[in-house]
C-alpha positions as CSV (number, residue, x, y, z in Angstrom):
1,M,-3.7,12.6,-28.9
2,A,-0.7,10.6,-29.9
3,A,0.4,7.8,-27.6
4,A,3.5,8.4,-25.4
5,P,6.8,7.4,-27.1
6,S,7.7,3.9,-26.1
7,S,11.5,4.4,-26.0
8,L,14.3,7.0,-26.2
9,G,14.8,5.9,-29.8
10,T,11.3,6.8,-30.7
11,Q,11.8,10.2,-29.1
12,F,15.0,10.7,-31.2
13,H,13.1,9.6,-34.3
14,E,10.4,12.3,-33.8
15,E,13.0,15.0,-33.1
16,L,15.0,14.0,-36.2
17,T,11.9,14.2,-38.5
18,C,11.6,17.0,-41.0
19,S,8.3,18.9,-40.4
20,I,7.7,19.4,-44.1
21,C,8.1,15.8,-45.5
22,L,7.7,14.0,-42.1
23,E,10.7,11.8,-42.9
24,L,14.1,11.5,-41.3
25,F,16.3,14.5,-42.3
26,T,18.1,14.2,-45.7
27,R,21.0,16.6,-46.1
28,P,19.7,18.8,-43.3
29,K,20.1,22.6,-43.7
30,V,19.8,25.2,-40.9
31,L,17.9,28.5,-41.4
32,P,19.1,31.6,-39.6
33,C,16.1,31.1,-37.2
34,Q,17.9,27.8,-36.2
35,H,15.1,25.5,-37.6
36,T,16.3,22.6,-39.6
37,F,14.8,21.1,-42.8
38,C,15.8,18.7,-45.6
39,Q,17.6,20.4,-48.5
40,D,15.2,19.1,-51.1
41,C,12.2,20.3,-49.0
42,L,13.6,23.8,-48.8
43,Q,14.3,23.8,-52.5
44,D,10.7,22.8,-53.3
45,L,9.5,25.6,-51.0
46,A,11.8,28.1,-52.6
47,S,10.9,27.1,-56.1
48,K,7.2,27.9,-55.5
49,R,8.2,31.6,-54.9
50,M,9.4,32.3,-58.4
51,P,7.7,29.9,-60.8
52,L,8.0,32.4,-63.6
53,I,11.7,31.9,-63.9
54,Q,11.2,28.6,-65.7
55,G,9.3,30.3,-68.5
56,L,11.7,33.1,-69.3
57,A,14.5,33.3,-71.9
58,S,17.9,32.0,-70.8
59,S,19.5,35.5,-71.1
60,R,17.4,36.7,-68.2
61,V,17.5,33.6,-66.0
62,S,20.6,34.6,-64.0
63,L,19.1,38.1,-63.3
64,L,15.8,36.6,-62.0
65,Q,17.6,33.9,-60.0
66,G,19.4,36.7,-58.2
67,L,16.1,38.4,-57.6
68,A,14.7,35.1,-56.2
69,R,17.6,34.9,-53.7
70,R,16.7,38.4,-52.5
71,V,13.0,37.5,-52.0
72,P,12.6,36.4,-48.4
73,L,11.8,32.7,-47.7
74,Q,9.3,32.1,-44.9
75,C,10.3,29.5,-42.3
76,P,7.5,26.8,-42.2
77,N,7.8,26.6,-38.4
78,C,8.2,30.1,-37.0
79,R,7.2,32.1,-40.1
80,Q,10.3,34.3,-39.9
81,Q,11.4,35.9,-43.1
82,V,14.8,34.4,-44.2
83,R,17.0,35.6,-47.1
84,L,18.9,32.9,-48.9
85,P,22.6,33.2,-49.6
86,P,23.9,33.8,-53.1
87,Q,24.2,30.0,-53.7
88,G,20.5,29.5,-52.8
89,V,19.4,26.7,-50.5
90,T,22.6,24.8,-51.1
91,G,24.5,27.7,-49.6
92,L,22.8,27.3,-46.2
93,P,24.9,25.8,-43.5
94,D,24.7,22.0,-43.0
95,N,23.5,20.7,-39.6
96,H,26.3,18.1,-39.0
97,L,25.0,17.1,-35.6
98,V,21.6,16.2,-37.0
99,T,23.2,14.4,-39.9
100,S,25.3,12.3,-37.5
101,L,22.3,11.6,-35.2
102,C,20.3,10.4,-38.2
103,E,23.1,8.1,-39.3
104,R,23.5,6.7,-35.8
105,L,19.7,6.2,-35.5
106,Q,19.6,4.3,-38.8
107,N,22.6,2.2,-37.9
108,Q,21.1,1.4,-34.5
109,A,17.8,0.3,-36.1
110,T,19.8,-2.0,-38.5
111,L,21.8,-3.5,-35.6
112,S,18.7,-4.1,-33.5
113,G,17.0,-5.9,-36.4
114,E,20.0,-8.2,-36.7
115,T,20.3,-9.1,-33.0
116,K,19.2,-12.7,-32.3
117,E,18.5,-14.3,-29.0
118,Q,21.1,-16.9,-28.3
119,P,21.5,-19.3,-25.3
120,Q,24.2,-18.0,-23.0
121,S,26.6,-20.1,-21.0
122,G,26.3,-19.4,-17.3
123,N,22.6,-18.6,-17.4
124,R,21.1,-18.6,-14.0
125,C,17.9,-20.4,-13.2
126,S,15.0,-18.1,-12.6
127,L,13.6,-20.4,-9.8
128,H,17.0,-21.0,-8.2
129,P,19.2,-18.0,-8.9
130,S,22.2,-19.6,-7.2
131,E,22.1,-22.5,-9.7
132,E,23.4,-22.5,-13.3
133,V,21.2,-24.0,-16.0
134,K,23.3,-26.8,-17.5
135,L,20.7,-29.5,-18.3
136,Y,17.8,-29.9,-20.8
137,C,14.7,-31.9,-19.8
138,K,13.7,-34.1,-22.8
139,Q,10.3,-34.8,-21.5
140,C,9.3,-31.2,-20.8
141,N,11.5,-29.7,-23.6
142,M,13.0,-27.0,-21.5
143,P,16.4,-26.1,-19.9
144,V,16.6,-26.8,-16.1
145,C,19.1,-26.7,-13.3
146,S,20.1,-29.5,-10.9
147,E,17.6,-28.4,-8.2
148,C,14.8,-28.2,-10.8
149,C,15.6,-31.9,-11.7
150,E,15.1,-32.9,-8.0
151,E,11.9,-30.8,-7.5
152,G,9.8,-30.9,-10.7
153,H,11.6,-33.1,-13.1
154,D,12.4,-36.1,-10.9
155,G,12.7,-39.2,-13.1
156,H,12.7,-37.2,-16.4
157,Q,15.4,-37.9,-18.9
158,T,17.8,-35.1,-19.3
159,K,20.8,-34.2,-21.3
160,G,23.4,-31.5,-21.4
161,L,22.3,-28.1,-22.5
162,K,25.2,-27.8,-25.0
163,K,24.3,-31.1,-26.6
164,A,20.6,-30.0,-26.7
165,A,21.6,-26.8,-28.4
166,Q,23.7,-28.7,-30.9
167,E,20.8,-31.0,-31.7
168,R,18.6,-28.1,-32.1
169,S,21.1,-26.5,-34.5
170,L,21.0,-29.7,-36.6
171,T,17.2,-29.5,-36.6
172,V,17.2,-25.9,-37.6
173,Q,19.8,-26.6,-40.3
174,A,17.6,-29.4,-41.7
175,L,14.7,-27.1,-41.8
176,I,16.9,-24.4,-43.5
177,N,17.8,-27.0,-46.2
178,E,14.2,-28.1,-46.6
179,G,13.2,-24.4,-46.8
180,R,15.8,-23.8,-49.5
181,N,14.5,-26.7,-51.5
182,I,11.0,-25.3,-51.2
183,L,12.2,-21.9,-52.2
184,E,13.8,-23.4,-55.3
185,S,10.6,-25.0,-56.3
186,Y,8.8,-21.6,-55.8
187,S,11.5,-19.8,-57.8
188,S,11.2,-22.4,-60.5
189,F,7.4,-21.8,-60.5
190,I,8.0,-18.0,-60.8
191,R,10.4,-18.5,-63.7
192,D,7.8,-20.7,-65.4
193,L,5.2,-18.0,-64.9
194,G,7.5,-15.5,-66.7
195,E,8.0,-18.0,-69.6
196,K,4.2,-18.6,-69.7
197,E,3.5,-14.9,-69.7
198,K,6.0,-14.4,-72.6
199,T,4.3,-17.3,-74.5
200,L,0.8,-15.8,-73.9
201,I,2.0,-12.4,-75.2
202,E,3.3,-14.0,-78.4
203,Q,0.1,-16.1,-78.8
204,K,-2.0,-13.0,-78.4
205,Q,0.0,-11.1,-81.0
206,Q,-0.4,-14.0,-83.4
207,T,-4.2,-14.1,-82.7
208,D,-4.4,-10.3,-83.2
209,N,-2.5,-10.6,-86.5
210,S,-4.8,-13.3,-87.7
211,I,-7.9,-11.2,-86.9
212,I,-6.4,-8.2,-88.7
213,H,-5.4,-10.3,-91.7
214,A,-8.9,-11.7,-92.0
215,Y,-10.3,-8.2,-91.7
216,N,-8.0,-6.8,-94.4
217,Q,-8.9,-9.6,-96.8
218,I,-12.6,-8.8,-96.4
219,V,-12.0,-5.1,-96.7
220,Q,-9.9,-5.7,-99.9
221,K,-12.7,-7.7,-101.5
222,L,-15.3,-5.1,-100.5
223,T,-13.1,-2.4,-101.9
224,E,-12.7,-4.2,-105.2
225,R,-16.5,-4.7,-105.5
226,K,-17.1,-1.0,-104.6
227,D,-14.7,0.1,-107.3
228,H,-16.4,-2.1,-109.9
229,L,-19.9,-0.8,-109.0
230,L,-18.7,2.8,-109.1
231,S,-17.2,2.1,-112.6
232,E,-20.6,0.7,-113.9
233,S,-22.4,3.7,-112.5
234,H,-20.0,6.1,-114.2
235,Q,-20.3,4.3,-117.6
236,N,-24.1,4.5,-117.4
237,H,-24.0,8.1,-116.5
238,S,-21.6,9.0,-119.4
239,A,-23.9,7.2,-121.9
240,N,-26.9,9.2,-120.7
241,L,-25.0,12.5,-120.9
242,E,-23.9,11.7,-124.5
243,K,-27.5,11.1,-125.6
244,I,-28.5,14.5,-124.1
245,Q,-25.6,16.3,-125.7
246,T,-26.4,14.7,-129.2
247,E,-30.0,15.9,-129.1
248,R,-28.9,19.4,-127.9
249,D,-26.4,19.7,-130.8
250,R,-29.1,18.6,-133.3
251,V,-31.8,21.1,-132.2
252,L,-29.8,24.1,-131.2
253,P,-29.0,25.5,-134.8
254,D,-32.7,25.6,-135.7
255,V,-33.5,27.3,-132.4
256,N,-30.8,29.9,-133.1
257,D,-32.0,30.6,-136.7
258,L,-35.7,30.9,-135.7
259,S,-34.9,33.1,-132.7
260,A,-32.8,35.4,-134.8
261,A,-35.5,35.8,-137.5
262,C,-38.1,36.6,-134.8
263,D,-35.8,39.2,-133.2
264,R,-35.1,41.0,-136.4
265,A,-38.8,41.2,-137.4
266,E,-39.8,42.4,-134.0
267,Q,-37.1,45.1,-134.2
268,E,-38.6,46.3,-137.5
269,L,-42.1,46.3,-136.1
270,Q,-41.0,48.4,-133.2
271,Q,-39.6,51.1,-135.6
272,G,-43.2,51.8,-136.7
273,W,-43.5,50.4,-140.2
274,V,-43.4,47.1,-142.0
275,G,-42.3,46.9,-145.6
276,F,-44.3,44.8,-148.0
277,H,-41.2,43.6,-149.6
278,S,-39.0,43.6,-146.5
279,Q,-36.2,41.0,-146.6
280,K,-36.5,40.4,-142.9
281,T,-40.2,39.7,-143.1
282,F,-39.6,37.3,-146.0
283,I,-37.0,35.4,-144.0
284,L,-39.3,35.1,-141.0
285,T,-42.1,33.9,-143.2
286,E,-39.9,31.1,-144.6
287,M,-38.7,30.1,-141.2
288,V,-42.2,29.9,-139.7
289,E,-43.4,27.9,-142.8
290,K,-40.5,25.5,-142.3
291,Y,-41.3,24.7,-138.7
292,R,-45.1,25.0,-138.9
293,G,-45.8,21.5,-140.1
294,K,-42.8,20.0,-138.5
295,A,-43.4,17.9,-135.3
296,A,-41.8,19.1,-132.0
297,P,-38.5,17.3,-130.9
298,T,-39.1,13.9,-129.3
299,P,-38.0,13.9,-125.6
300,V,-34.7,12.1,-125.0
301,Q,-35.1,8.7,-123.2
302,T,-32.4,8.2,-120.6
303,Q,-31.8,5.1,-118.4
304,P,-30.1,6.2,-115.1
305,A,-28.5,3.5,-113.0
306,V,-29.9,2.6,-109.5
307,F,-28.0,0.8,-106.8
308,Q,-29.8,-2.1,-105.2
309,P,-27.9,-3.4,-102.1
310,T,-28.0,-7.2,-101.7
311,D,-29.6,-8.7,-98.6
312,T,-26.4,-10.5,-97.7
313,P,-25.6,-9.9,-94.0
314,V,-22.4,-8.3,-92.9
315,P,-19.6,-10.8,-93.2
316,E,-18.2,-12.2,-90.0
317,L,-14.5,-12.2,-89.4
318,G,-14.7,-15.4,-87.4
319,H,-15.3,-16.5,-83.8
320,V,-13.2,-16.5,-80.6
321,T,-12.8,-19.9,-79.1
322,V,-10.7,-20.7,-76.0
323,Q,-8.8,-23.9,-76.0
324,S,-9.7,-26.5,-73.4
325,L,-7.3,-27.0,-70.5
326,P,-5.6,-30.3,-69.8
327,P,-6.3,-31.8,-66.4
328,A,-4.3,-29.8,-63.8
329,P,-1.6,-31.9,-62.1
330,I,-2.2,-32.7,-58.4
331,P,0.7,-31.2,-56.4
332,A,2.6,-33.6,-54.2
333,A,1.9,-33.3,-50.5
334,P,5.0,-32.2,-48.5
335,A,6.7,-34.7,-46.3
336,P,5.5,-34.6,-42.7
337,I,7.7,-32.7,-40.2
338,P,8.9,-34.9,-37.3
339,A,7.2,-34.1,-34.1
340,A,10.5,-33.4,-32.4
341,F,11.1,-30.5,-34.7
342,V,7.9,-28.6,-33.7
343,A,7.5,-29.7,-30.1
344,G,7.0,-26.7,-27.9
345,G,8.0,-26.4,-24.3
346,R,5.5,-27.6,-21.7
347,S,5.6,-26.8,-18.0
348,H,4.9,-29.6,-15.5
349,H,5.5,-27.7,-12.3
350,R,4.6,-24.2,-11.2
351,R,5.2,-22.1,-8.2
352,K,2.8,-19.4,-7.3
353,G,4.3,-16.0,-8.1
354,K,7.4,-17.5,-9.8
355,H,8.3,-17.8,-13.5
356,Q,9.3,-21.0,-15.2
357,P,12.6,-21.2,-17.1
358,A,12.2,-20.2,-20.7
359,P,11.8,-23.3,-22.8
360,I,13.8,-23.8,-26.0
361,R,11.2,-23.8,-28.9
362,A,11.4,-24.5,-32.6
363,A,8.6,-22.1,-33.7
364,L,7.9,-23.3,-37.2
365,A,5.4,-21.9,-39.6
366,P,3.4,-24.6,-41.6
367,I,5.1,-25.5,-44.8
368,R,2.8,-25.5,-47.8
369,A,3.0,-27.5,-51.0
370,A,4.6,-25.8,-54.0
371,P,2.1,-23.9,-56.0
372,A,0.4,-25.8,-58.8
373,P,1.3,-24.5,-62.3
374,I,-1.1,-22.0,-63.8
375,Q,-3.0,-23.4,-66.8
376,A,-3.3,-20.6,-69.3
377,A,-6.0,-20.9,-71.8
378,P,-4.8,-19.2,-75.0
379,A,-7.3,-18.2,-77.7
380,A,-7.4,-20.2,-80.8
381,K,-5.4,-18.6,-83.6
382,G,-7.3,-15.9,-85.4
383,T,-10.4,-16.1,-83.2
384,G,-9.6,-14.9,-79.7
385,H,-10.3,-12.3,-77.1
386,H,-9.2,-12.2,-73.4
387,Q,-10.2,-10.3,-70.3
388,D,-7.7,-9.8,-67.5
389,Q,-8.9,-11.4,-64.3
390,S,-6.2,-10.1,-62.0
391,Q,-7.3,-8.4,-58.7
392,R,-5.3,-5.2,-59.2
393,V,-5.1,-2.6,-62.0
394,T,-2.2,-0.2,-61.9
395,F,-1.7,2.7,-64.2
396,G,0.3,6.0,-64.4
397,G,4.0,6.6,-63.7
398,K,6.1,9.7,-63.1
399,G,6.0,12.3,-65.9
400,S,4.1,15.2,-67.3
401,G,2.5,13.5,-70.3
402,T,-1.0,12.3,-70.8
403,G,-1.8,9.5,-68.2
404,Q,1.3,10.3,-66.2
405,F,1.5,11.9,-62.7
406,N,3.9,14.0,-60.7
407,G,2.4,13.7,-57.2
408,P,-1.1,12.1,-57.4
409,S,-2.3,13.9,-54.2
410,G,-6.0,13.3,-54.3
411,V,-8.6,11.1,-55.8
412,T,-12.4,10.8,-56.1
413,V,-14.8,8.5,-58.1
414,S,-18.1,9.4,-59.6
415,D,-21.2,7.2,-59.5
416,E,-20.6,6.4,-63.2
417,G,-17.1,5.0,-62.4
418,E,-15.0,8.0,-63.6
419,I,-11.8,8.3,-61.6
420,F,-10.6,12.0,-61.0
421,V,-7.0,12.3,-59.9
422,A,-5.5,15.5,-58.5
423,D,-2.0,15.8,-60.2
424,Y,-0.1,18.0,-57.8
425,W,3.0,19.2,-59.6
426,N,1.4,19.0,-63.1
427,Q,-1.4,21.3,-61.8
428,K,-4.3,19.5,-63.4
429,I,-7.1,16.9,-62.9
430,Q,-6.9,13.7,-65.0
431,V,-9.9,11.5,-65.6
432,F,-9.7,7.7,-66.1
433,T,-12.1,4.7,-66.4
434,L,-12.1,1.9,-63.9
435,Q,-9.9,-0.1,-66.3
436,G,-7.2,2.7,-66.1
437,T,-8.0,4.1,-69.6
438,F,-7.3,7.8,-69.9
439,V,-10.4,9.9,-70.8
440,H,-9.5,13.5,-70.6
441,Q,-7.8,16.2,-68.4
442,F,-8.1,19.9,-67.5
443,P,-5.8,22.4,-65.9
444,T,-6.7,23.5,-62.3
445,V,-7.1,27.3,-62.8
446,V,-8.8,29.7,-60.5
447,S,-9.2,32.7,-62.8
448,G,-7.8,33.5,-66.2
449,E,-4.5,31.6,-66.6
450,E,-3.6,31.5,-62.9
451,R,-3.1,27.8,-62.0
452,V,-3.8,26.2,-58.6
453,T,-1.6,23.4,-57.3
454,P,-4.3,20.8,-56.4
455,Q,-3.9,19.1,-53.0
456,D,-7.1,17.1,-52.8
457,V,-10.4,16.6,-54.7
458,A,-13.9,15.6,-53.8
459,M,-17.3,15.3,-55.5
460,D,-20.5,16.9,-54.5
461,R,-24.1,15.6,-54.9
462,E,-24.5,17.4,-58.3
463,G,-21.5,15.6,-59.7
464,N,-19.2,18.7,-59.6
465,L,-15.7,18.7,-58.2
466,W,-14.3,20.6,-55.3
467,V,-10.5,21.1,-55.3
468,V,-8.4,22.7,-52.6
469,G,-4.9,24.1,-53.5
470,D,-2.7,27.1,-53.6
471,T,-1.1,29.5,-56.0
472,R,2.1,31.3,-55.3
473,S,0.3,34.0,-53.3
474,A,-3.0,32.5,-52.0
475,E,-5.0,29.4,-51.2
476,F,-8.4,28.5,-52.6
477,A,-11.3,26.1,-52.7
478,V,-12.5,25.9,-56.3
479,Q,-15.6,24.2,-57.8
480,Y,-15.3,22.7,-61.3
481,N,-17.8,20.8,-63.5
482,K,-16.6,17.5,-64.9
483,Q,-15.3,19.2,-68.0
484,G,-13.1,21.6,-66.0
485,S,-15.0,24.8,-66.2
486,V,-14.8,27.0,-63.0
487,L,-18.2,27.3,-61.4
488,R,-17.2,29.2,-58.2
489,N,-14.4,29.7,-55.7
490,F,-13.6,31.2,-52.3
491,D,-10.4,32.2,-50.5
492,L,-8.8,30.1,-47.7
493,Q,-6.3,31.3,-45.1
494,K,-2.7,31.2,-46.4
495,T,-0.9,28.5,-44.3
496,G,1.5,26.7,-46.6
497,W,0.3,23.3,-45.3
498,H,-1.4,20.5,-47.2
499,R,-5.2,20.4,-47.0
500,G,-7.8,17.7,-47.6
501,V,-11.4,18.3,-48.7
502,A,-14.7,16.3,-48.4
503,V,-18.4,17.0,-49.1
504,D,-21.3,16.2,-46.8
505,T,-23.8,15.5,-49.6
506,R,-26.7,15.3,-47.2
507,R,-26.2,19.0,-46.1
508,N,-24.2,20.2,-49.1
509,H,-21.4,21.3,-46.9
510,I,-17.7,21.6,-47.9
511,L,-15.3,20.3,-45.2
512,I,-11.7,21.4,-45.4
513,T,-8.7,20.6,-43.1
514,Q,-6.3,23.3,-42.0
515,T,-3.0,23.4,-40.2
516,T,-1.2,26.5,-39.0
517,G,2.5,27.0,-38.3
518,D,2.3,26.2,-34.6
519,W,1.0,22.6,-35.4
520,H,-2.6,23.5,-34.7
521,G,-5.1,21.6,-36.8
522,E,-8.8,21.8,-37.2
523,V,-11.6,21.3,-39.8
524,F,-13.6,24.2,-41.4
525,V,-17.1,23.5,-42.6
526,Y,-18.3,25.9,-45.4
527,S,-21.5,26.3,-47.4
528,P,-20.8,26.3,-51.2
529,D,-20.7,30.1,-51.3
530,G,-17.8,30.2,-48.9
531,T,-19.8,31.1,-45.7
532,L,-18.2,29.5,-42.6
533,V,-20.7,27.2,-40.9
534,R,-18.6,25.8,-38.0
535,T,-15.2,24.6,-37.0
536,V,-14.5,21.0,-35.8
537,G,-11.7,19.5,-33.7
538,Q,-10.4,22.5,-31.9
539,Q,-10.4,20.7,-28.5
540,Q,-8.7,17.4,-29.4
541,G,-5.2,18.7,-30.2
542,M,-5.0,17.8,-33.8
543,K,-1.6,18.7,-35.2
544,Y,-1.6,18.0,-39.0
545,P,-5.0,16.8,-40.3
546,Q,-4.3,16.0,-43.9
547,Y,-7.3,14.1,-45.3
548,I,-11.0,13.9,-44.4
549,T,-14.1,12.0,-45.4
550,V,-17.8,11.9,-44.4
551,D,-19.6,8.6,-44.1
552,R,-23.2,7.8,-45.1
553,K,-24.5,8.8,-41.7
554,G,-22.7,12.2,-41.8
555,N,-20.0,11.3,-39.4
556,I,-16.7,13.1,-40.0
557,L,-13.4,11.1,-40.1
558,V,-10.1,13.0,-40.1
559,S,-6.6,11.4,-40.4
560,D,-3.9,13.3,-38.4
561,C,-0.5,12.7,-40.0
562,N,1.5,14.0,-37.1
563,N,-0.5,12.5,-34.2
564,H,-0.6,9.2,-36.2
565,C,-4.3,8.6,-35.5
566,V,-7.9,9.0,-36.9
567,Y,-10.4,11.3,-35.2
568,V,-14.2,10.6,-35.5
569,Y,-16.9,13.2,-35.0
570,N,-20.7,13.1,-35.5
571,E,-22.5,15.1,-38.2
572,D,-22.7,18.2,-35.9
573,G,-18.9,18.1,-35.1
574,Q,-19.2,16.6,-31.6
575,Y,-16.1,14.4,-30.8
576,L,-16.9,10.6,-30.6
577,F,-13.6,8.8,-30.4
578,Q,-10.2,8.3,-32.0
579,F,-8.1,5.2,-32.9
580,G,-4.5,4.4,-33.8
581,S,-1.2,5.7,-32.3
582,F,2.4,6.1,-33.3
583,E,3.9,2.7,-34.0
584,R,5.8,1.2,-36.9
585,N,4.3,-2.1,-38.2
586,G,1.9,-2.6,-35.3
587,Q,-1.2,-4.4,-36.5
588,D,-3.7,-1.9,-35.2
589,Q,-1.3,1.1,-35.1
590,L,-0.8,3.9,-37.6
591,Y,2.3,5.8,-38.8
592,K,1.7,9.0,-40.8
593,P,-1.9,8.1,-42.0
594,R,-3.0,10.1,-45.0
595,G,-5.9,9.1,-47.3
596,I,-9.2,7.9,-45.6
597,C,-12.6,6.8,-46.9
598,T,-15.4,4.4,-45.9
599,E,-17.0,1.5,-47.8
600,S,-20.7,0.6,-48.0
601,A,-20.8,-1.3,-44.7
602,G,-19.3,1.7,-42.8
603,N,-15.9,0.1,-42.4
604,I,-13.0,2.6,-42.4
605,I,-10.1,2.4,-44.9
606,V,-6.9,4.2,-44.1
607,A,-3.7,4.8,-46.1
608,D,-1.1,3.9,-43.5
609,S,1.5,5.8,-45.5
610,G,4.5,5.5,-43.0
611,N,4.0,1.7,-42.8
612,N,3.6,1.3,-46.6
613,R,0.2,-0.4,-46.3
614,V,-3.6,0.1,-46.5
615,E,-5.7,-1.1,-43.5
616,M,-9.4,-1.6,-42.8
617,F,-11.1,-0.9,-39.5
618,D,-14.7,-1.3,-38.4
619,K,-16.9,1.7,-37.6
620,T,-15.7,1.6,-34.0
621,G,-12.0,1.7,-35.0
622,K,-11.3,-2.0,-34.4
623,F,-8.7,-3.4,-36.8
624,L,-10.1,-5.9,-39.3
625,K,-7.5,-6.6,-42.0
626,F,-4.7,-5.4,-44.2
627,I,-5.9,-4.7,-47.7
628,T,-2.3,-4.5,-49.1
629,T,1.1,-4.4,-47.6
630,D,3.4,-4.5,-50.6
631,M,3.3,-1.0,-52.0
632,G,5.2,2.2,-51.6
633,K,3.7,5.3,-49.9
634,P,-0.1,5.0,-50.3
635,W,-1.4,8.6,-50.4
636,A,-5.1,9.1,-51.2
637,V,-7.9,6.6,-51.3
638,A,-11.5,6.5,-52.6
639,M,-14.2,3.8,-53.0
640,T,-16.3,3.1,-56.1
641,T,-20.0,2.3,-56.0
642,N,-19.3,-1.3,-57.0
643,G,-16.9,-1.9,-54.1
644,Q,-13.5,-1.3,-55.7
645,L,-10.8,0.7,-53.8
646,V,-8.7,3.3,-55.7
647,V,-5.3,4.2,-54.1
648,T,-2.7,6.7,-55.3
649,L,1.0,6.2,-54.5
650,W,3.4,9.1,-54.1
651,D,6.9,9.0,-52.5
652,K,10.0,11.0,-53.1
653,Y,12.4,8.1,-52.3
654,F,10.4,4.8,-52.7
655,F,10.2,3.9,-56.4
656,K,8.0,0.8,-56.4
657,N,4.8,1.8,-58.3
658,N,5.7,5.4,-57.6
659,H,3.4,8.1,-58.9
660,T,0.7,5.6,-59.9
661,V,-2.9,4.7,-59.2
662,C,-3.9,1.2,-58.1
663,I,-7.5,-0.3,-58.2
664,F,-8.2,-3.2,-55.8
665,H,-11.1,-5.6,-55.5
666,I,-11.8,-5.9,-51.7
């Protein structure tokens, strides 16, 4: 269960959260059932009812838009059928009260972040409430009253509190100046990095051009040699053909004459008589006498050309060499900070059950030396190749083209290192290498041309994919092979809520999360043919279980986006424990957790979406570390067999690395 709200502001924040996007209301609209949602969320919901409008001719769009407004819209909370006004979602009434409360809540958060603790004149001593704190003990570094001086600070040097505050202001100002100077050195370092990056790009282009030029030269020489050899072969072939034709022309007339004489004599013989003085017989006799003593034609001697390749090895374009680096400069050590700047308050007298006056502290973080410049090692001209050694690979971006995403809602990785990304609004699965190179894609169809909007994807022990999603009228679990062919599918209850899917490869069970309209969540366990095996999590009060994973021992881990925690069950579905609770920025707290997976050691990785970070916990739910804290909304996560973490990012409003996939070495 979620932890109890810590303040009235937290309660307001929960009440002013849209139940569709789980963010503060943006342009809130009121349905006739009095439930409020963001305008954009309702438009997304309404657009899924009539997707065929987008594919029709413009002459019929207005007619079908009117039809769409007459088709009832189902409230996500109470499931009441609602008819939209003629203007569509924008024609619904605005909830001005909610808009005002959201603005006030945001303003209050801004003001609270800007409030700073300042020493107040007329502060009362906590030990002597009747006394005003006007002095500052130099030895103990704390503000005191006159009675404190007599009791616990007798003989200590003191000075006026106002003067101590002024001296502290000077100290802080000196630190600010020093910090500005350090920031300038870091800013200069970052600018140098940009220039160095630009130079490296230019050097790489020059190197690539040199390699291509060397290749073209060798190809040109080989092409010229090829043409010369083909010409020699053609000349030899033409000479041989000419010899054959010459002999044919010489012999062919005699062959024709003798053949004609034989034919005529044979015809006369077939007529039944042979004349003693027949002209035809006389001609045949002469022809036979002519060729009887003549030798047969001599066979023509030809000399065909034969190609004999040389033993010369394939020519090498060159070699890649990396220029040696000059000795790296040793960064100068920062000047030491005076002890007075960082001295903390110390208490030299205590009273049982009483609190000491709060000391004035200068809590300073250690200042590091400016970063040493990066020594880039460019490849020698015409001979180079580089491999990126950075610890993060990012690819994608919003769009509908190849390698682009519009809502990367799920991700899984094969044992061979293939990354499969569920592309929600583009209704397809895209496949990439671990270097972010696009391999192929396929549409998520359930039957025929009917497409499924994929919400999550998982891989079974056979290497096939399980995808959960919905069409405009139903929800499905669909099994595909890696090429995108549908192997099987089964129906799921129509709920309208986002689902997650995981595979227990030991038992070959398919685990799917489900949320109904009354904020009731649970996990359904199916066999591959769609037979329900069991349900999990009915007793723990799950509200919105979005993502799920199964570790190597078969334990089931579920992230609850609305209870802001993770539930853990054993392989038979028995509840073990939960961790996390609603808190923004708390080290071991969660705010709208989504994607979840485990790594080889059994540690749990959670996409803490509401806090814009990814965290690692041990197998008991104890916080270990932040994997990253500098991204937008992390959505889905998956581990590779070689220990890399794949994270998808999807946020309607946060545009840093939005609709992308990041790969981390952890």
